[in-house]
C-alpha positions as CSV (number, residue, x, y, z in Angstrom):
1,X,29.5,-26.9,35.8
2,X,29.3,-28.9,32.6
3,X,25.6,-29.3,33.0
4,X,25.2,-25.6,33.4
5,X,27.2,-24.9,30.3
6,X,25.2,-27.4,28.3
7,X,21.9,-26.0,29.6
8,X,23.0,-22.5,28.6
9,X,24.0,-23.7,25.1
10,X,20.7,-25.4,24.6
11,X,18.8,-22.3,25.6
12,X,20.8,-20.1,23.3
13,X,20.2,-22.5,20.4
14,X,16.5,-22.6,21.2
15,X,16.3,-18.8,21.2
16,X,18.3,-18.5,17.9
17,X,16.1,-21.1,16.4
18,X,13.0,-19.3,17.4
19,X,14.3,-16.0,15.9
20,X,15.1,-17.8,12.7
21,X,11.6,-19.3,12.5
22,X,10.2,-15.8,12.9
23,X,12.3,-14.5,10.0
24,X,11.1,-17.4,7.8
25,X,7.5,-16.7,8.4
26,X,5.5,-14.8,5.8
27,X,4.0,-11.5,6.9
28,X,0.5,-13.0,6.6
29,X,1.4,-15.5,9.3
30,X,3.0,-13.1,11.7
31,X,1.6,-11.0,14.6
32,X,0.7,-7.6,13.1
33,X,2.6,-5.9,15.9
34,X,5.8,-7.5,14.6
35,X,5.4,-6.2,11.1
36,X,7.2,-3.2,9.5
37,X,5.4,0.1,9.2
38,X,3.6,0.8,5.9
39,X,0.2,0.4,4.2
40,X,1.4,-2.8,2.5
41,X,1.6,-4.5,6.0
42,X,-1.4,-2.8,7.6
43,X,-3.8,-4.1,4.9
44,X,-4.6,-7.8,5.2
45,X,-5.2,-8.4,1.5
46,X,-2.1,-6.6,0.3
47,X,0.0,-8.3,3.0
48,X,-1.0,-11.7,1.7
49,X,1.3,-11.1,-1.4
50,X,4.4,-10.1,0.6
51,X,6.8,-13.0,1.0
52,X,9.1,-11.6,3.7
53,X,9.7,-8.7,6.1
54,X,13.3,-8.5,4.8
55,X,13.7,-5.6,2.3
56,X,14.9,-6.3,-1.2
57,X,15.9,-2.6,-1.4
58,X,15.1,0.3,0.9
59,X,11.4,0.5,1.3
60,X,10.6,-2.4,-0.9
61,X,9.7,-6.0,-0.1
62,X,9.4,-9.3,-2.1
63,X,6.0,-9.7,-3.8
64,X,4.7,-12.9,-5.5
65,X,1.7,-12.9,-7.8
66,X,-1.2,-15.2,-6.9
67,X,-0.7,-17.4,-10.0
68,X,3.0,-17.9,-9.0
69,X,4.1,-16.9,-12.6
70,X,5.9,-13.6,-11.8
71,X,7.3,-11.6,-8.9
72,X,8.5,-8.1,-8.1
73,X,9.5,-5.7,-5.4
74,X,6.6,-4.0,-3.6
75,X,6.6,-0.6,-1.9
76,X,5.9,-0.5,1.8
77,X,3.2,2.2,1.1
78,X,1.7,0.2,-1.7
79,X,-1.9,-0.8,-1.5
80,X,-4.3,-3.0,-3.5
81,X,-7.6,-4.8,-2.8
82,X,-9.6,-7.8,-4.0
83,X,-11.7,-5.6,-6.3
84,X,-8.6,-4.5,-8.2
85,X,-7.1,-8.0,-8.4
86,X,-8.1,-10.7,-10.9
87,X,-6.1,-14.0,-11.0
88,X,-6.7,-16.9,-13.4
89,X,-4.4,-19.5,-14.8
90,X,-3.9,-17.7,-18.1
91,X,-4.4,-14.1,-17.0
92,X,-3.7,-11.9,-13.9
93,X,-4.4,-8.2,-13.5
94,X,-4.1,-5.9,-10.6
95,X,-3.9,-2.2,-9.7
96,X,-2.0,-0.8,-6.7
97,X,-1.4,2.7,-5.5
98,X,1.7,4.1,-3.8
99,X,1.1,7.2,-1.8
100,X,3.7,8.5,0.6
101,X,2.4,10.6,3.6
102,X,2.9,14.3,3.2
103,X,3.8,14.1,-0.5
104,X,2.1,16.0,-3.3
105,X,2.4,13.1,-5.7
106,X,1.2,9.5,-5.8
107,X,1.5,6.6,-8.2
108,X,-1.1,4.3,-9.7
109,X,0.3,1.1,-11.2
110,X,-1.6,-1.3,-13.5
111,X,-0.1,-4.7,-14.2
112,X,-1.5,-7.4,-16.5
113,X,0.0,-10.8,-17.0
114,X,-0.9,-13.0,-20.1
115,X,0.3,-16.6,-20.2
116,X,-0.5,-16.9,-23.9
117,X,1.8,-14.1,-25.1
118,X,4.6,-15.9,-27.0
119,X,7.9,-14.3,-28.0
120,X,7.7,-12.3,-31.2
121,X,5.2,-9.9,-32.6
122,X,6.6,-7.2,-30.4
123,X,5.4,-4.3,-32.7
124,X,1.8,-5.4,-32.2
125,X,2.3,-5.5,-28.4
126,X,3.8,-2.0,-28.5
127,X,0.8,-0.8,-30.6
128,X,-1.5,-2.2,-28.0
129,X,0.1,-0.3,-25.2
130,X,0.1,2.9,-27.3
131,X,-3.6,2.4,-27.8
132,X,-4.3,1.8,-24.1
133,X,-2.3,4.8,-22.9
134,X,-3.2,7.2,-25.7
135,X,0.5,8.2,-26.0
136,X,2.9,7.9,-28.9
137,X,5.4,5.8,-27.0
138,X,9.1,5.4,-27.9
139,X,10.3,2.2,-26.4
140,X,13.7,1.4,-25.0
141,X,14.7,-2.3,-25.2
142,X,16.5,-3.9,-22.3
143,X,17.4,-7.6,-22.2
144,X,18.1,-9.4,-18.9
145,X,18.0,-13.0,-17.9
146,X,15.0,-14.7,-19.4
147,X,13.1,-11.5,-20.2
148,X,13.2,-8.5,-22.5
149,X,11.8,-5.1,-21.3
150,X,10.3,-2.6,-23.6
151,X,9.9,0.6,-21.6
152,X,8.6,4.0,-22.8
153,X,8.3,7.3,-21.0
154,X,5.1,9.4,-21.2
155,X,4.2,12.8,-19.8
156,X,1.1,15.0,-19.8
157,X,-0.6,18.1,-18.3
158,X,-4.1,17.5,-17.1
159,X,-6.6,20.0,-18.8
160,X,-8.6,22.0,-16.3
161,X,-6.3,20.9,-13.4
162,X,-4.1,23.7,-12.4
163,X,-0.5,22.7,-11.5
164,X,-1.3,19.0,-12.0
165,X,0.9,16.8,-14.1
166,X,1.0,13.1,-15.1
167,X,4.2,11.3,-16.0
168,X,5.5,7.8,-15.9
169,X,6.2,4.7,-17.9
170,X,4.4,2.1,-20.0
171,X,6.2,-1.2,-20.5
172,X,5.8,-4.6,-22.1
173,X,7.9,-7.4,-20.6
174,X,8.3,-10.6,-22.7
175,X,9.5,-14.0,-21.4
176,X,12.0,-15.2,-23.9
177,X,12.2,-19.0,-23.5
178,X,8.5,-19.6,-23.6
179,X,5.1,-18.0,-23.4
180,X,4.4,-15.2,-20.9
181,X,4.0,-11.4,-21.2
182,X,3.3,-8.5,-18.9
183,X,1.9,-5.1,-19.5
184,X,2.7,-2.3,-17.0
185,X,1.4,1.3,-16.9
186,X,3.0,3.2,-14.1
187,X,1.4,6.6,-13.7
188,X,2.6,9.3,-11.3
189,X,0.2,12.2,-10.5
190,X,1.7,15.4,-9.1
191,X,-0.1,18.6,-8.2
192,X,2.7,20.9,-7.0
193,X,6.4,21.5,-7.6
194,X,6.6,18.5,-9.9
195,X,9.9,19.5,-11.6
196,X,11.7,19.3,-8.3
197,X,10.9,15.6,-7.8
198,X,10.1,14.3,-11.3
199,X,13.5,12.9,-12.1
200,X,13.8,11.0,-8.9
201,X,10.2,9.6,-9.2
202,X,10.8,8.5,-12.8
203,X,14.0,6.7,-11.8
204,X,12.1,4.9,-9.0
205,X,9.4,3.9,-11.4
206,X,11.9,2.7,-14.0
207,X,13.9,0.7,-11.5
208,X,10.7,-0.8,-10.1
209,X,9.6,-2.1,-13.5
210,X,12.9,-3.9,-13.8
211,X,12.2,-5.8,-10.5
212,X,9.4,-7.7,-12.3
213,X,10.7,-11.2,-13.0
214,X,9.2,-14.3,-14.4
215,X,9.2,-17.3,-12.1
216,X,10.9,-20.3,-13.7
217,X,8.3,-23.2,-13.5
218,X,11.1,-25.7,-13.3
219,X,12.3,-24.2,-10.0
220,X,10.9,-23.4,-6.6
221,X,11.4,-19.7,-7.3
222,X,8.7,-18.1,-5.1
223,X,11.1,-16.6,-2.6
């Protein structure tokens, strides 16, 4: 009887251990049939950045940049490719799209990391974003942890495109303790009934920008 109980306990521990190992695996190491639904998991290149199948918020998963200097949440329908991704020690840039099935709107997000951007000279960094977007941006300043976020809303109607609008955010994020800065241009394109969804989409974009965090080089912070 004791041997039977011991055997059952060992089997249970083995099964639980196996489940835990599965959870600790990165999506790129897992069997595709065991992955969540979404373009981010279906595409091999995009999947390589996702650190876990555990959501950090509904529909978003942990993303780690190739250079290991910053991280963020990543939407399950997000998609990037090797042509839109450049990674070097001092610079990293990538573009991803987020398009939900059956929706009239989609997002294109452009992120650029610069290791040489020191704290200070914020006005020149704001001017640079105004020049890149072509909009007269009015930035809101938000300080959190080891970073300050400068985020500005923009909105436009596309000439010659009936019922098509552009809106979103441009942001500069500065690492405060040492060098490191990130530019973000988050653009939402909508072709119909934009007013019905604009507020929710802008909130989602704003909240996503604030998921971008610098990785502390002194810690193993890649989770």
